[in-house]
N, C-alpha and C positions, 0 to 999 in steps of 0.2 A: 683400672684407672677411674677415679671418681669424676663427677661432672666438672668440678672446679678445675681439676688438672687437665681434663680433656679440652676445656675451653681455652686453656693457655696454649694449646698446640694446633688450633684449627688453621687451615690454609688461609693465607692472605691477612691474618691478624684479626683479633677480636674487635678492636676499636673501643667505642664507648657505648654505654647503655643507650638504646635507641631513643632519640628525641621525639620520635613519632609513636612512642610506646602506648599512648592512649588509644591508638587504633589497633592494638594487638592484645590477644589473650596470652598471658605468660610473658616471660622475659626474652627480649631479643637485643641484639647489639648491631651497631652500624660502624663500618670503617670505610670512609671514602678513599678510594684509590686514585681517582681522577675526577676533578670537578669542572672539567671543561665540557665540550660537546663532542661525543656523548659522555655523560657522567657515568662513572663506574664505581660501584660500591660493593663491599662484601657484607652480606647480611647473615648473621648467625642466630639461630633459634635454639633455645633450650628445649628439652623434651616437652612435648604437648603444646608448645607455643605456636600460635598461628596468627596471621593478620585478619582483619575484618574483610568482609566482602568489599570490593572497591572496583573502580573503573578508571582507566587511563583515557583522558580526553585529548583530542587534537583536531584542529581544523584540516590539517594536511600532514601526512606521514605520521610519525610518532609511534607510541606503543612502548613495550618493554621486552627485554630479552633476559631470561634466567639461564645461567650456566651453573649447574649443580656440581659442587666440589667435594662434599663431605656428608656422610651419614645418610639418613633416609627421611624423606618428606613427601608431601602431596601437593598437587595442583588440581583445582577444580574450577570449571566454568559453570555458570548457572545453567541448569537443565541437562547437564552431562554428568557422567560418573567421574569420581576423582581418579586421578592417575598417580601412580607411585613415581617418585623422583629419587634417583640414586646418582652417585658420582658419575659424571659424563652425560647426564640427562640435559636436554636442551628444550626450552620452551620459548616460543615467540607469542606474546600477548598483544593482539591488535587493539587499537583504540575502540572504545565502546563496548568491550567485553567485560561483563561482570564476573569476577573471579576472586579466589583466595588461594593462598599457599602457606605452608608451614611445616613444622616437624612432626614426625611420628611420636607416639606416646613414649617410646622407649629409646629415642635416639636424638642426639644433638644433630642439627642439620644446618648446612651452609650452602648459600648460592651467591654467585655474583649477579648483581642487578645492573643491567645496562639500559639506560634510558635512551630510546631511539630519538634522534633530533626530529622536530616537527614544528609546525606553526601553531601558536596559541595552545600550548600543551598545559595540562593541569590534571590533578587527581580528584576524584570524588570518592570520599570514604563513606561507607554504608554500615549496616548493622553487623553484629557479631555472627560468626558461623555457629549454628546451633549445635548443641551437644550431639544430637542425633546425626547430623551430617558429618561431624568430625569422627564419631565412632564408626560410622559406615566407611569412611575413608580408611581408617585403621585396619579394617578387615580386608583391604586389598591384598595384603601380604600374609594372611593368616595360614596359608598352606604353602609348602614347598612347591608342589605341583598339584593340579587338580586331582590326579590319581596316579600313584606310582604302580607300574606293572612290570618293572624290570625282572623281579623274581619269577613271576609266572611266565613271562616271555622267554626267559633263558633257562629256568630250572623247573618249570612247572611239570614236565613229564617225568623227570627222574627224582625230584625232591619236592613234591607238592606242599608238604608241611613247612619246609624251610622257606619256600616261596611265599606261603601265606604269612609266616611270621615276619618276613622282610617287608612285604608290600602292605599288609593290613594292620600289623601291630607296630613295627618300628616306625615306618613312614606314615602309616594310617592313623595311629593313636598317639604314640610317644611324642612325635614331632609336632603334633597339633595341640599340645597342652601349653599353649602360649600364655594362659593366665597364671601359670606357675613359673615358667622360665621363658622369656622372649626368644624368638627365633635367632636374633643376632648372637645372644649368649650361647645358645645351643650349637650354632655353627662354629663359634670359636672353640668351645669345648671339644667338639668332634674333630676339628682340624688338629688341635693339640694332641688329642688321644691317638689319632691315626699316625701322626708324625712320631710321637713317642714310641709307638709300637713298631715303627719301621715300615708302616704301610704307606709307601710313597708311589703307588701306581695310579691308575686313572680314577680310582675312587677318591683319592685325596684331592685331585684336581676338581672332581665333581663337587666336593664339599667346599672347596675354596670358591668355586663359581656360585654355589648356593649362598655362601657367606656374603659375597659381594651383593647378591640380589637381596639378601636379608638386612642390608644396611651396615655390614661390618666394614669399617674404614680401613684403608691401606695402612695408615699409621698405627691403628689399633692392632691389626694382625701382625705387622712387622715387629712391633714392640713385644707382643706376646711370644713370638717365635725367638726373638733375641733373648728374652728373659729365660726361656726354658732350654736354650741351646746348650748351655754348660751342664745341664742336668741330664738331658736325654741323649746327647752326643752331637758333635758339630756336623758330621756328614748328614744326619737326618734333617737337621735344620736347613742345610744347604739344599737338599733335595726338595724340601717344601718351598723354599724361596724361589726355586726355578719355576714352580707352578704359579706362585704368587705374582712373579714378574710377568708371566705369560697371560694370566687372567686380568691383572689390573693395569698393565702398562703396554702390552703389545696390541 
């Protein structure tokens, strides 16, 4: 699914090109869901899009809540490391906190923006996020795990070479070649390959969990499994969807 098609299926609707676009790097979209108090809007970021550093001001109460619904993005407060945002992530941004948020380089990203009611609220927009800060944020998800040791832990004594290939080559080198193929795509390919081969045990669940962590959206994975079901066999797709439901919905 290309970016244009993906944008047509984001949760809560795409809306219009963001009228505050001058405060963003890249293209974003805004869809107001409720313009009362609190106001609620869906904000969609194309890959690599992020807003400038900014501050929410309030004399009393106020601030902003982000409820992340799709893709992978980042949130960073001044003086702190960026944190990865995935579907289900929740951020409360207190008044007076200098921060930014936006999409990963390889993922459409959506969040609901809820403006917390307060007295004398306003926003102060500041400078752009530096390329250095943004690139550093994108390295948050550059590995599946700090170090995979499952092979050595379980098979090291009886099959040390197999354990080495599993931990150090497959998960230690192949999965880290993100400059060639991003993790989200690697996760999707792996899930489809395992399902097609009839491998529907705990390893499939592990890769579905990793896919979610790597920014693979529920609708993307569901569409991919639906597409291949007629080719690989309906029961295999059913088995995969049981894990998908458990990982994304339960």
